[in-house]
VOMILUM-594431 format. One line per 3 residues: their letters; for each residue x, y, z of N, C-alpha, C. Coordinates in pm, 1 decimal, padded with zeros to 6 digits, always signed. Example, Ala and Ser with C-alpha at 12.3 -4.5 7.8 and 13.67 -1.06 7.14 Angstrom:
as	+01319.0,-00569.0,+00780.0,+01230.0,-00450.0,+00780.0,+01320.0,-00330.0,+00780.0  +01285.0,-00225.0,+00708.0,+01367.0,-00106.0,+00714.0,+01290.0,+00003.0,+00787.0
//
This chain:
mtt	+09994.0,+05106.3,+09856.8,+09982.5,+05189.8,+10002.7,+10075.2,+05217.4,+10062.8  +10202.8,+05216.3,+10117.2,+10251.4,+05246.5,+10245.9,+10204.6,+05320.8,+10358.8  +10250.1,+05287.4,+10472.3,+10155.0,+05387.0,+10530.5,+10342.9,+05418.3,+10639.6
epe	+10310.0,+05492.3,+10687.3,+10466.9,+05496.8,+10779.3,+10481.6,+05536.2,+10901.0  +10531.6,+05433.9,+10978.8,+10509.5,+05424.6,+11141.5,+10474.5,+05598.5,+11162.1  +10372.2,+05628.1,+11295.0,+10374.0,+05723.3,+11357.0,+10490.5,+05761.0,+11452.2
dpv	+10512.4,+05869.9,+11497.3,+10609.0,+05881.4,+11614.4,+10511.0,+05889.0,+11727.4  +10611.7,+05811.4,+11806.6,+10491.3,+05751.6,+11941.4,+10518.3,+05917.6,+12007.3  +10445.9,+05928.7,+12068.0,+10385.6,+06075.2,+12168.7,+10482.1,+06032.8,+12385.2
vdl	+10549.9,+06093.8,+12338.6,+10627.8,+06071.8,+12448.7,+10587.3,+06225.4,+12573.7  +10504.0,+06127.2,+12708.1,+10492.0,+06245.0,+12774.4,+10604.1,+06300.5,+12855.4  +10630.7,+06392.7,+12840.5,+10752.6,+06420.1,+12957.7,+10729.2,+06531.7,+13013.6
ape	+10771.9,+06425.0,+13170.1,+10719.2,+06550.3,+13274.5,+10788.9,+06692.1,+13290.6  +10723.1,+06839.6,+13323.3,+10803.9,+06981.9,+13312.3,+10866.2,+06964.2,+13394.0  +10992.1,+07007.8,+13305.0,+11150.1,+07014.9,+13403.6,+11120.9,+07088.7,+13488.9
pav	+11196.7,+07067.4,+13626.6,+11117.5,+07212.5,+13754.6,+11223.2,+07300.3,+13692.8  +11140.3,+07448.5,+13767.4,+11213.1,+07530.7,+13714.5,+11319.6,+07568.1,+13794.1  +11436.4,+07692.8,+13707.2,+11560.0,+07645.7,+13725.9,+11568.9,+07803.7,+13853.8
psl	+11596.1,+07769.0,+13993.9,+11600.4,+07866.4,+14090.6,+11665.0,+08042.2,+14045.9  +11633.1,+08156.3,+14053.8,+11698.0,+08241.2,+14038.3,+11810.7,+08224.9,+14064.1  +11929.4,+08340.2,+14099.7,+12040.6,+08334.2,+14076.2,+12045.1,+08364.4,+14212.3
vdr	+11915.6,+08493.9,+14242.6,+11875.9,+08544.6,+14382.3,+11897.1,+08426.2,+14482.1  +11771.9,+08364.8,+14418.7,+11715.9,+08225.8,+14533.5,+11817.6,+08097.2,+14542.5  +11946.0,+08118.7,+14443.6,+12055.2,+08040.6,+14460.9,+12112.2,+08081.9,+14544.7
yft	+12190.6,+08167.3,+14596.5,+12291.4,+08234.4,+14606.5,+12285.0,+08332.9,+14787.5  +12122.2,+08341.7,+14739.2,+12093.8,+08440.7,+14883.1,+12008.1,+08377.9,+14984.0  +12005.0,+08428.5,+15098.6,+11909.7,+08344.2,+15203.6,+11798.4,+08502.4,+15219.2
rwy	+11690.3,+08482.3,+15166.6,+11562.6,+08643.1,+15210.4,+11547.7,+08640.0,+15362.1  +11483.0,+08695.4,+15415.4,+11526.8,+08771.2,+15568.4,+11408.1,+08884.2,+15529.8  +11376.6,+08931.2,+15584.6,+11254.5,+08996.3,+15592.9,+11235.4,+09067.2,+15716.1
kad	+11228.1,+09196.8,+15738.7,+11176.6,+09332.3,+15796.0,+11052.8,+09325.3,+15840.1  +10916.6,+09286.5,+15877.6,+10746.7,+09358.6,+15829.9,+10753.9,+09505.5,+15967.2  +10751.2,+09547.1,+15908.2,+10628.5,+09665.9,+15926.1,+10756.4,+09723.6,+16005.7
vkg	+10886.0,+09779.6,+15965.3,+10940.7,+09892.3,+15971.4,+10941.1,+10022.1,+16052.5  +10992.9,+10003.1,+16166.8,+10959.2,+10127.0,+16237.5,+10802.6,+10175.9,+16267.1  +10738.8,+10102.3,+16315.3,+10591.7,+10072.9,+16330.1,+10506.9,+10080.5,+16243.2
kpc	+10557.6,+10127.8,+16101.0,+10494.9,+10150.6,+15972.3,+10407.1,+10053.7,+15897.5  +10299.5,+10055.0,+15883.5,+10239.7,+09873.6,+15910.3,+10232.9,+09864.8,+15704.6  +10298.9,+09759.2,+15687.6,+10320.0,+09765.7,+15538.2,+10396.7,+09741.0,+15483.7
edh	+10510.4,+09856.1,+15548.8,+10647.5,+09876.6,+15512.2,+10755.7,+09756.1,+15540.1  +10750.4,+09706.8,+15483.1,+10858.3,+09586.5,+15457.0,+10943.2,+09580.3,+15388.0  +11068.8,+09538.7,+15454.9,+11178.5,+09535.5,+15380.7,+11261.6,+09373.2,+15361.5
cil	+11265.3,+09327.5,+15229.2,+11414.8,+09227.2,+15279.0,+11543.6,+09278.3,+15199.4  +11628.9,+09142.5,+15338.7,+11729.8,+09112.6,+15315.1,+11838.7,+09016.1,+15210.1  +11859.4,+09007.4,+15133.2,+11895.6,+08956.9,+15037.7,+12048.1,+08916.8,+15159.1
qhs	+12142.2,+08778.8,+15212.8,+12232.3,+08782.6,+15296.3,+12266.2,+08652.3,+15213.4  +12456.2,+08670.6,+15160.1,+12439.5,+08619.0,+15071.7,+12557.4,+08530.7,+15164.7  +12621.0,+08423.1,+15182.1,+12680.4,+08335.0,+15226.2,+12844.0,+08413.9,+15297.7
nri	+12905.9,+08480.3,+15182.7,+13019.8,+08590.0,+15209.6,+12936.0,+08693.2,+15328.2  +12816.3,+08675.0,+15359.5,+12810.1,+08799.7,+15452.1,+12771.5,+08941.4,+15441.9  +12731.2,+08945.3,+15320.8,+12704.5,+09043.6,+15266.6,+12573.7,+09030.5,+15234.3
cvi	+12490.3,+09213.4,+15226.2,+12383.9,+09241.3,+15257.6,+12291.6,+09319.2,+15165.5  +12285.9,+09274.0,+15076.2,+12153.9,+09356.2,+14951.1,+12001.1,+09337.9,+15040.4  +12021.9,+09534.5,+15028.6,+11880.4,+09538.4,+15069.7,+11761.6,+09593.6,+14923.4
tla	+11641.2,+09580.6,+14970.8,+11584.7,+09551.0,+14903.2,+11382.4,+09584.3,+14997.5  +11313.5,+09596.0,+14899.4,+11157.3,+09620.9,+14908.5,+11100.8,+09472.2,+14896.1  +11055.8,+09418.5,+15054.7,+10957.2,+09311.1,+15053.2,+10867.2,+09348.5,+14948.5
gsh	+10794.9,+09227.8,+14906.1,+10666.4,+09234.7,+14781.1,+10573.5,+09293.4,+14859.9  +10517.7,+09287.9,+14983.9,+10399.8,+09373.3,+14982.6,+10425.7,+09491.7,+15034.4  +10565.6,+09539.9,+14977.0,+10631.5,+09716.1,+15034.9,+10523.2,+09796.5,+14939.9
pvl	+10393.1,+09901.6,+15001.7,+10320.7,+09997.2,+14944.7,+10365.2,+10044.5,+14863.2  +10497.0,+10043.1,+14794.9,+10521.0,+10164.8,+14674.1,+10572.0,+10026.7,+14555.5  +10576.2,+09870.2,+14567.0,+10516.4,+09818.7,+14454.9,+10446.9,+09746.3,+14476.6
qsg	+10353.2,+09760.0,+14558.7,+10163.2,+09733.3,+14451.5,+10084.0,+09868.3,+14376.6  +10017.8,+09817.3,+14304.0,+09968.8,+09827.3,+14200.8,+09904.1,+09956.6,+14189.1  +09948.7,+10057.1,+14098.8,+09917.8,+10197.1,+14084.7,+10020.1,+10337.1,+14147.4
kti	+10082.0,+10261.2,+14247.6,+10226.3,+10356.6,+14272.0,+10218.2,+10414.8,+14144.4  +10315.4,+10531.1,+14171.6,+10403.8,+10586.7,+14025.2,+10474.6,+10686.6,+14175.7  +10648.2,+10641.5,+14146.6,+10714.6,+10637.2,+14203.6,+10751.9,+10795.9,+14105.1
ksi	+10761.6,+10905.9,+14181.7,+10809.5,+11049.1,+14122.3,+10934.4,+11056.2,+14139.5  +11064.3,+11066.2,+14287.1,+11233.3,+10997.5,+14214.9,+11253.9,+10943.7,+14371.5  +11408.0,+10888.1,+14400.5,+11411.1,+10865.2,+14474.6,+11559.8,+10999.6,+14526.4
syq	+11556.6,+10957.0,+14685.9,+11657.5,+11006.9,+14708.3,+11788.0,+11007.0,+14816.2  +11894.4,+10943.1,+14818.8,+11949.8,+10960.8,+14886.9,+12053.4,+11089.4,+15013.2  +11984.4,+11181.9,+15033.1,+12003.7,+11298.6,+15094.0,+11928.7,+11242.2,+15210.0
ist	+11972.3,+11173.3,+15358.8,+11879.2,+11228.6,+15418.9,+11912.6,+11309.2,+15554.6  +11983.9,+11422.5,+15596.2,+11933.0,+11478.6,+15556.7,+12024.4,+11588.5,+15517.9  +12126.0,+11718.4,+15599.1,+12171.5,+11875.9,+15517.0,+12316.0,+11802.8,+15525.5
ncs	+12346.4,+11768.2,+15597.8,+12509.6,+11695.1,+15664.5,+12497.8,+11545.7,+15554.5  +12432.9,+11476.5,+15555.6,+12425.4,+11341.2,+15546.5,+12354.9,+11289.1,+15371.0  +12512.7,+11247.2,+15297.1,+12457.1,+11179.6,+15184.9,+12455.5,+11042.5,+15170.1
rlq	+12382.3,+10914.6,+15149.3,+12475.2,+10778.6,+15111.8,+12564.4,+10800.9,+14992.6  +12508.2,+10927.7,+14890.8,+12600.4,+10913.7,+14754.8,+12674.6,+10964.3,+14803.4  +12775.6,+11020.8,+14886.9,+12908.0,+11063.4,+14917.4,+12980.2,+10929.3,+15044.5
nkv	+12953.8,+10845.4,+14968.2,+13005.0,+10719.6,+15113.2,+13046.4,+10657.4,+14989.1  +13183.4,+10659.5,+15051.0,+13358.1,+10624.3,+14876.8,+13407.1,+10485.3,+15043.4  +13430.4,+10407.5,+14919.0,+13515.6,+10278.0,+14993.4,+13612.4,+10273.2,+14958.3
sgk	+13725.1,+10150.7,+15028.9,+13846.2,+10158.8,+14916.3,+13874.9,+10110.1,+15046.2  +14006.3,+09974.0,+14963.0,+14101.9,+09951.5,+15074.3,+14047.9,+09796.8,+15053.7  +14119.3,+09717.9,+15151.3,+14125.9,+09577.6,+15208.1,+13983.3,+09603.5,+15356.5
fkr	+14002.2,+09683.2,+15381.5,+13929.2,+09703.0,+15553.8,+13810.1,+09773.6,+15536.2  +13784.9,+09862.9,+15338.3,+13676.3,+09902.6,+15382.2,+13656.7,+10073.1,+15402.5  +13755.2,+10098.2,+15417.7,+13805.3,+10293.6,+15476.3,+13720.5,+10361.5,+15395.7
gaq	+13622.6,+10474.9,+15473.2,+13513.2,+10552.1,+15422.6,+13392.0,+10480.6,+15460.9  +13390.1,+10359.1,+15468.0,+13253.4,+10387.4,+15491.8,+13164.4,+10351.1,+15511.7  +13017.4,+10465.5,+15527.7,+12896.8,+10491.1,+15601.2,+12914.2,+10361.1,+15698.2
flt	+12849.1,+10359.4,+15869.6,+12839.6,+10273.5,+15935.9,+12702.7,+10297.7,+15999.3  +12611.7,+10207.9,+16005.5,+12488.1,+10193.1,+15964.0,+12447.1,+10126.0,+16095.6  +12337.1,+10179.1,+16164.6,+12250.1,+10053.6,+16239.2,+12122.9,+10030.0,+16146.8
ela	+12076.1,+09952.3,+16222.1,+11953.2,+09853.7,+16199.4,+11850.0,+09968.2,+16190.4  +11846.5,+10120.4,+16229.4,+11708.5,+10204.8,+16213.6,+11799.1,+10300.4,+16074.8  +11918.1,+10276.9,+16077.7,+11922.7,+10419.5,+15965.3,+11898.4,+10396.1,+15839.5
plc	+11841.3,+10549.5,+15825.5,+11810.7,+10560.3,+15642.0,+11922.2,+10540.0,+15566.1  +11880.9,+10505.8,+15484.4,+11932.9,+10434.3,+15316.5,+11885.4,+10542.7,+15273.1  +11742.4,+10551.7,+15129.3,+11736.0,+10670.7,+15115.1,+11549.8,+10690.0,+15176.0
kiy	+11471.4,+10816.6,+15056.8,+11381.7,+10811.5,+15078.7,+11287.8,+10866.1,+14953.1  +11173.2,+10725.9,+14925.5,+11150.8,+10760.6,+14828.1,+10990.9,+10786.6,+14769.9  +10960.0,+10923.7,+14670.4,+10935.6,+11011.4,+14672.9,+10804.1,+10920.7,+14559.3
csd	+10653.8,+10870.7,+14548.8,+10564.8,+10889.1,+14493.2,+10486.5,+10965.1,+14448.5  +10432.2,+10979.4,+14332.2,+10327.4,+11052.0,+14243.1,+10152.6,+11161.5,+14367.0  +10170.8,+11027.6,+14446.3,+09998.0,+11033.3,+14528.4,+10078.3,+11150.0,+14671.8
gee	+10199.9,+11154.6,+14651.4,+10231.6,+11254.6,+14725.8,+10291.2,+11162.0,+14852.8  +10297.3,+10991.0,+14861.0,+10347.1,+10958.8,+14962.1,+10468.8,+10929.5,+14983.3  +10522.1,+10952.3,+15079.5,+10674.2,+10962.5,+15099.7,+10711.9,+10779.6,+15183.8
yti	+10811.9,+10740.5,+15162.3,+10844.1,+10609.5,+15231.0,+11039.1,+10628.0,+15253.2  +11033.4,+10607.9,+15372.5,+11137.1,+10559.0,+15401.1,+11256.2,+10484.7,+15439.4  +11359.2,+10440.3,+15383.6,+11404.3,+10324.8,+15349.0,+11473.7,+10290.9,+15429.9
ssc	+11493.4,+10234.8,+15497.9,+11568.2,+10138.3,+15639.0,+11692.4,+10063.2,+15600.0  +11765.3,+10055.9,+15672.6,+11943.1,+09967.9,+15666.1,+11892.0,+09794.7,+15640.7  +11804.2,+09833.6,+15799.5,+11735.0,+09717.5,+15893.7,+11843.6,+09610.1,+15931.7
vrg	+11998.0,+09630.6,+15917.1,+12104.5,+09514.3,+15977.7,+12193.0,+09612.4,+15969.2  +12248.2,+09581.9,+16047.0,+12425.5,+09711.6,+16151.2,+12532.6,+09703.8,+15996.8  +12619.8,+09761.0,+15987.3,+12732.2,+09727.4,+15916.4,+12762.4,+09886.2,+15828.9
rlm	+12883.9,+09790.9,+15777.7,+12953.0,+10004.2,+15658.0,+12853.8,+09901.7,+15500.5  +12830.8,+10059.8,+15515.7,+12757.1,+10073.6,+15343.9,+12873.2,+10014.8,+15233.1  +12834.5,+09996.5,+15205.5,+12956.8,+09958.8,+15063.5,+12879.8,+09989.8,+14906.1
evn	+12784.7,+10035.1,+14894.7,+12700.5,+10091.4,+14796.0,+12573.2,+10126.3,+14834.3  +12566.8,+10221.5,+14748.9,+12393.5,+10273.8,+14658.8,+12363.7,+10205.9,+14566.3  +12255.8,+10214.2,+14485.4,+12227.3,+10202.2,+14379.9,+12188.1,+10286.1,+14276.3
eni	+12294.3,+10355.7,+14262.1,+12277.4,+10509.2,+14174.0,+12171.7,+10498.4,+14023.5  +12141.8,+10334.4,+14024.0,+12068.6,+10326.1,+13899.1,+11932.7,+10373.0,+13943.9  +11869.5,+10346.6,+14035.7,+11760.2,+10430.5,+14066.9,+11702.0,+10502.7,+14074.9
lhk	+11814.9,+10587.8,+14105.7,+11784.1,+10746.0,+14120.5,+11792.9,+10820.4,+13915.2  +11811.8,+10776.0,+13786.6,+11793.7,+10786.6,+13676.5,+11699.9,+10726.0,+13588.3  +11632.6,+10560.3,+13645.1,+11501.8,+10524.3,+13655.4,+11434.8,+10476.4,+13742.6
psi	+11384.9,+10520.6,+13843.6,+11322.5,+10451.7,+13931.0,+11190.6,+10382.0,+13917.3  +11163.9,+10303.4,+13810.0,+11050.0,+10183.8,+13764.9,+11134.1,+10091.1,+13790.9  +11263.2,+10057.2,+13777.0,+11340.8,+09902.0,+13789.6,+11311.3,+09979.8,+13943.6
lqe	+11326.0,+09977.6,+14066.8,+11300.8,+09961.2,+14155.2,+11145.0,+09830.4,+14223.0  +11044.9,+09923.8,+14107.0,+10921.8,+09825.5,+14062.3,+10906.4,+09716.8,+14038.0  +11020.0,+09701.9,+13882.9,+11024.9,+09625.5,+13825.3,+11109.1,+09501.7,+13832.5
kps	+11213.4,+09527.8,+13882.5,+11299.5,+09450.0,+14036.7,+11393.0,+09485.2,+14101.9  +11277.9,+09463.4,+14195.8,+11295.8,+09507.5,+14319.7,+11424.4,+09419.7,+14409.2  +11374.6,+09268.6,+14359.5,+11558.9,+09195.8,+14441.8,+11671.0,+09210.4,+14343.9
teg	+11671.7,+09245.3,+14210.5,+11783.3,+09241.4,+14142.0,+11817.9,+09373.0,+14138.3  +11793.1,+09439.6,+13994.0,+11853.5,+09559.3,+13957.3,+11767.3,+09655.7,+14086.3  +11722.5,+09646.4,+14113.7,+11644.9,+09722.0,+14159.0,+11654.1,+09733.0,+14336.8
yia	+11777.4,+09706.4,+14334.7,+11803.0,+09685.5,+14498.8,+11822.5,+09845.2,+14579.5  +11835.2,+09837.9,+14683.0,+11848.2,+09955.2,+14750.0,+12006.8,+09989.0,+14769.9  +12114.8,+09878.3,+14843.1,+12188.7,+09926.1,+14886.1,+12287.1,+09757.4,+14928.8
vvl	+12370.6,+09824.6,+14937.3,+12443.6,+09641.2,+14941.5,+12549.6,+09742.8,+15108.5  +12531.3,+09657.1,+15202.7,+12606.5,+09631.8,+15346.2,+12667.3,+09552.7,+15435.1  +12821.7,+09559.3,+15420.8,+12870.2,+09433.8,+15509.3,+12876.2,+09440.4,+15662.1
pkf	+12785.9,+09317.3,+15750.4,+12768.5,+09314.5,+15858.8,+12936.5,+09347.3,+15956.8  +12962.5,+09348.9,+16042.8,+13096.2,+09310.1,+16066.1,+13100.6,+09160.4,+16099.8  +13180.0,+09166.1,+16086.1,+13271.3,+08964.8,+16058.5,+13207.9,+08888.7,+16187.6
ees	+13237.5,+08945.9,+16335.4,+13196.7,+08903.6,+16443.8,+13021.0,+08894.9,+16504.1  +12947.5,+08985.7,+16404.3,+12805.6,+09034.1,+16367.1,+12727.1,+08950.6,+16347.4  +12815.9,+08920.2,+16213.2,+12750.0,+08876.6,+16090.5,+12642.6,+08734.8,+16132.5
ksi	+12711.0,+08634.4,+16204.8,+12572.1,+08536.7,+16296.1,+12441.2,+08614.3,+16355.8  +12457.3,+08703.8,+16400.4,+12364.4,+08759.6,+16543.5,+12269.7,+08831.3,+16475.5  +12284.4,+08935.2,+16302.2,+12225.7,+08975.8,+16170.5,+12046.4,+08963.9,+16246.8
teg	+12032.5,+08851.1,+16190.6,+11938.5,+08760.1,+16134.7,+11869.8,+08789.4,+16279.5  +11895.2,+08783.8,+16331.7,+11804.0,+08804.8,+16451.9,+11704.8,+08885.8,+16473.9  +11543.8,+08863.0,+16506.3,+11542.6,+08981.5,+16483.5,+11413.6,+09027.6,+16333.9
llt	+11454.1,+08884.0,+16295.6,+11397.0,+08902.5,+16082.1,+11359.2,+08830.0,+16115.9  +11268.1,+08786.2,+16021.1,+11191.6,+08687.2,+16003.2,+11244.3,+08575.0,+15863.5  +11243.7,+08475.2,+15828.7,+11239.3,+08361.2,+15762.9,+11139.3,+08383.6,+15685.0
qke	+11169.4,+08345.7,+15517.8,+11024.3,+08340.8,+15462.6,+10907.7,+08321.1,+15500.2  +10914.8,+08166.8,+15509.9,+10782.4,+08110.1,+15627.6,+10710.7,+08219.3,+15660.3  +10776.4,+08202.9,+15761.2,+10732.6,+08312.3,+15854.0,+10701.8,+08480.4,+15783.6
yee	+10756.3,+08511.0,+15753.2,+10721.1,+08674.5,+15610.3,+10599.1,+08631.9,+15564.4  +10523.2,+08466.9,+15473.3,+10500.1,+08500.5,+15422.5,+10324.5,+08486.3,+15587.0  +10410.6,+08419.5,+15681.0,+10231.0,+08390.6,+15760.5,+10203.1,+08548.8,+15724.5
vvv	+10289.8,+08667.8,+15795.6,+10265.6,+08763.3,+15885.5,+10162.7,+08794.9,+15754.3  +10234.5,+08799.6,+15671.9,+10105.3,+08809.9,+15503.2,+09992.9,+08790.2,+15519.6  +10001.5,+08667.0,+15526.8,+09812.5,+08602.0,+15528.2,+09744.6,+08639.1,+15663.8
krl	+09871.7,+08699.1,+15819.7,+09737.9,+08740.5,+15886.6,+09701.6,+08881.3,+15807.9  +09792.2,+08934.8,+15780.4,+09734.7,+09072.5,+15748.1,+09559.4,+09078.4,+15663.2  +09684.7,+08983.8,+15549.5,+09521.5,+09006.5,+15457.0,+09389.8,+08950.7,+15526.8
raa	+09350.7,+08870.4,+15626.5,+09265.0,+08791.7,+15664.7,+09194.8,+08887.1,+15744.7  +09295.8,+09034.5,+15821.9,+09256.3,+09137.4,+15906.0,+09177.7,+09212.1,+15792.2  +09260.5,+09213.5,+15681.5,+09193.0,+09329.2,+15623.3,+09055.7,+09319.3,+15562.6
taa	+09056.4,+09160.4,+15593.2,+08916.0,+09063.4,+15498.1,+08834.0,+09084.0,+15627.2  +08880.3,+09083.4,+15768.6,+08755.0,+09073.1,+15830.0,+08732.2,+09223.7,+15827.1  +08819.6,+09366.1,+15888.5,+08813.1,+09491.4,+15902.9,+08677.8,+09522.7,+15747.5
srg	+08689.5,+09493.2,+15683.4,+08665.7,+09542.4,+15530.2,+08458.3,+09453.7,+15516.9  +08483.8,+09370.9,+15589.1,+08322.2,+09263.2,+15626.5,+08257.9,+09368.6,+15735.8  +08314.9,+09353.9,+15827.9,+08271.8,+09500.0,+15935.9,+08214.7,+09362.1,+16043.0
prt	+08095.2,+09449.6,+16143.0,+08124.8,+09416.7,+16208.6,+07992.1,+09307.5,+16214.6  +07952.0,+09160.9,+16283.4,+07949.0,+09068.0,+16276.7,+07833.6,+09023.6,+16337.7  +07687.5,+09063.1,+16304.1,+07543.5,+09052.4,+16420.9,+07536.0,+08899.0,+16435.3
ete	+07418.8,+08874.7,+16529.2,+07440.2,+08733.2,+16570.3,+07343.5,+08669.1,+16493.6  +07280.0,+08709.0,+16391.9,+07200.9,+08633.7,+16317.4,+07268.8,+08642.7,+16155.1  +07339.7,+08629.1,+16176.4,+07467.5,+08598.8,+16077.0,+07500.7,+08464.9,+16076.7
//
């Protein structure tokens, strides 16, 4: 009776998670409470070539559970549609110029809520994501990738200063934690001396 030697069990340390394409090539910046509206936070993904991709931050009400997007519109006013943006050539002729507060699109939810998404950075509008018009759910499913709102190219001389007034990932996380603590404290109600 021969016994075969058992295979030694090798305890391998788990491999570190590979960073996503977004995490590898973009720096995340955040604008909290855009235009003074609580929790309406935006995320700006800045590439090293200064291109900025405008997305929704994870705490935005549209991304919270229970929200259903009815429609999205790039029609800002009767005379202004972001869909009319036509860029051509090396110098990006025809691109609409945006300020930090310029509206990019409006999101209409099935509960009657309406959210206006702003640029958050100054620059030229390179493109808008027309895919979210046909399939609004990708805005919620993949907000940092396929569900982006728009791509903006800041002026070269302003590319370093566009992050002024924006929050880093760590600063943004601190803002979210403070909000949660404030909401928890408010839900508990006022405390009495006997507590």
